N, C-alpha and C positions, 0 to 999 in steps of 0.2 A: 504494500500500500504506500509506504513512504520510506525514504532513506535518510537517516540522520547521521551526521558526523559527531561521534562522542566528544564533548567538550574536554579539552585538556585543562590542567591546573592553571596554566597561564590564561587560557580562554575564560575560565571562571573568574579569575582575578580581574580581568578586563571588564567582564560583565558586572562584577561587584562594584567596580569603580563607576561604571555608568549608572547603575542603580543607586549609587550613593548620592547622586544629584537629584533623585526623586523627591527627597524630603524638602529640599530647597524649592524645587519646582512646584510641589504641592502647596507649600506655604505661600508662594507668590500667587498661585491660582486662588487660594482662599481669600486673598486680599483683593482680588479682581472685582471691579464694580459690577460687572454683569457676567452671567454664566453663559458659556458657549452651549448651544443646542442645535441639533440638526432639525431646525424648524422650517417654517415657510416664510419666504421673503415678503416684504411689505407689498411689493408689486403683485406677487401671486395671491396674497391675501385679498387685495382689492378685487382681483378678478374672481376669485372663488366666491366672495361675498356678493358680487354683482350679477351673477348668472343663476339661472334655474333651468331644470330639465337636463337631459343628457347631452354632454359635450365631449364626445369620445376623444377626438384628436387633441384638443387642448389639455385634457386631463392626462392623456398618454404622454404628452410633451412634459407636463409637470412631473410625472412619475420618473421619466428618464432623467430629467434635470436633477431631481432629488437624489437619485442614485449616483450620478456622475459627480455631483458636488458634495455628496454625503461622506465626509472624511471619516466618520466613525464606522460606517458600513465598510468602506474600502480598506481601512486599517485592519478590521477584523478579517475580512476576506483575504487580504494579503497574508496575514498570519496563517489562515486556514490552508491556503494552497502553497505555502512556503516550501514544504518538503513533499509535495505531491508531484510526481514525475509523469504519471500516466494520465492521459486525458480522461479516461473513464472514471478515475478517482476524483479528478477535479469536478467532473459533471455530477457525480454522486453527492459530493459535499455541498456544492453550490445549489443543487436541487433541494437538499435538506434545508439549507438556509432560506431559500426562496419560499418553500412551503411554510416554514415557521413565520417568516415575515408577512406572507400574504394572509395567513389565517388570523393572526392577531390584529392586523390592520383592518380587515373586513369586519371581524366580530367586535372589535373595540369600538368602531364607529357605528355600526348598525345597531348594536345592543346598548350603545351609549354607556360603555364601561369606563369608569374614571379611576385615575391614580395620579399621584404627584409626578409631573413630568421630570422634576429634578431627580427623584429617586430612580425612575425608570432609566433616565439617561446616565445616571451614575452606574447602574448595572450594565448598561451598554459599554461604558468605559471599562468596567471590570472585565467584560468579555474580551477586550483587547489585551488587558493585562494577562488574563488566563491563557490566551493563545500564545503570547510571547513566552510565558513561563513554561507552558507545555512543550513548545518547540525546543526550549533549552534543556528538556528532560528533567525539569525541576520536580515534578510529581514523583517520578520514579526514584530520583536521587533522595528526596526528603521523606517521602511517604512509603516508598517501596511498591507503588502501583500507579497506573495511569488511568484516569477517568476515560470512559468510553468516548472517543472523539466524535463519533457520529451523533450520539445522543447530545453531547455538549453543543455541537453546531446547531442542532434542531432547537434545543431549549433556548440558546441565546438568540436564535432567529426569532423566536416568539417575542422576546424582549425588544429586539430591534423594530419589529413591526408595531408593537404596542407603543413604542416611543413616538412614532409618527402619528399613531391614532390619537394620542393625548394632545398633540399639537393641533390636529385637524379639528378636534372637538372644541377647541378654544375659539374657533371661528364661527361667526354668525352666518353659516352657509344654508342654502336651501336644501331641504331633504327630498325635493322633487327630482327624480332621476338619480338618486344617490347611489343605488346599487350599480347602475350602469357606469356612472362616473368613477366609482371606486375600482370596478373591474378594469376600466380603461387605464386608471392610474397604475394598477398593478402590472398591466401589460407594459406600460412605459417603464416601470421599475425594472422589469426583466430585460427590456431592450437596453436600458442604461447600464445594467449590470453586465450584460454581454459585452458591450463596447468597452467598459472600464476594465473588465477582467482580461479581455483580449489584449489590450495594451500592456497590462501588468504581466501577463504570461509571456508576451514577446520579449519584454525587457528582461524578465527572469531567465528565459531560455538562453539569452546571450550571457547573462551574468553567471549562470551555472557552468558555462563552458570555460570560464576563467579559472586560473589557479588560486585566486584569492577568495573564491566563494566559500570554501570551508571555514576559512579564518573569519570572513566577514559575517557569517551566519550568526555567530554569537553576538557580535556588535549590533547587527540589524534587529535581532529579537530583543536584546536589551533595550534598544531605542524604542521598539514597539511597546514594551512594558512601560517605559517612561511616558510615552504619548498617552497610554491608557490611564496612568495615574494622574496626568494633567487633566484629562477629560473628567475624571472623577472629582478632582479638586474644584474644577469650575462649577460642576453641578452642586456639590456640597456648599460652595460659596453662595449660589443662588438660593438654595434651600434655607441657609442660615439667615439670609437677608429677608426672605419671605416670613419666616417664623418669628423674626425679631421685630417686625413692624406691626 
């Protein structure tokens, strides 16, 4: 399924140095005035709030745009495919993520399920940390076992989809034609995901052919964990601001 280069002592020392910066980064994130969120832009909000009925093409465009610009989704998927060398494995994992993402997006909006967007987005940041740590072999080294990777991708896919559902529910949108628009949005998400992953896979194919890939893998996944911790910090910052007012 995947091929991993066992990290050497030097590699782990380098990764530990990288992760040592996480505390500082997280502290800066907690001091940030606003939390980062993979939400909906102001221009797109105005469009969604001004139309009613089914608008398949515009919503498909919005879905594709969301995925291509959704740094949290792309970071997680980057980690998921990092050590996947066979196309059928990539397809399997990406499909699991797409299923999870689609289910909670549809059910969250249609059933009007609510949750704190800051908590959900913090869990999405945690998914990025998890994948980087898993790629480094951290679970096996520290706990002696590795969580089921396919189940993890599906479960975190649920949270990624619900994260966007919480954002959409904040908008004063028309429920006329809602199901058709949400399906169109999901189709757009899959198109955007295909385009983004195609570019990532092309870049990684060339990278894997270099002699530095094995050494760079530890650095890259350490940086991935750092990015995930920063995302968590921003969301916790937003949650603290909301609860303190």
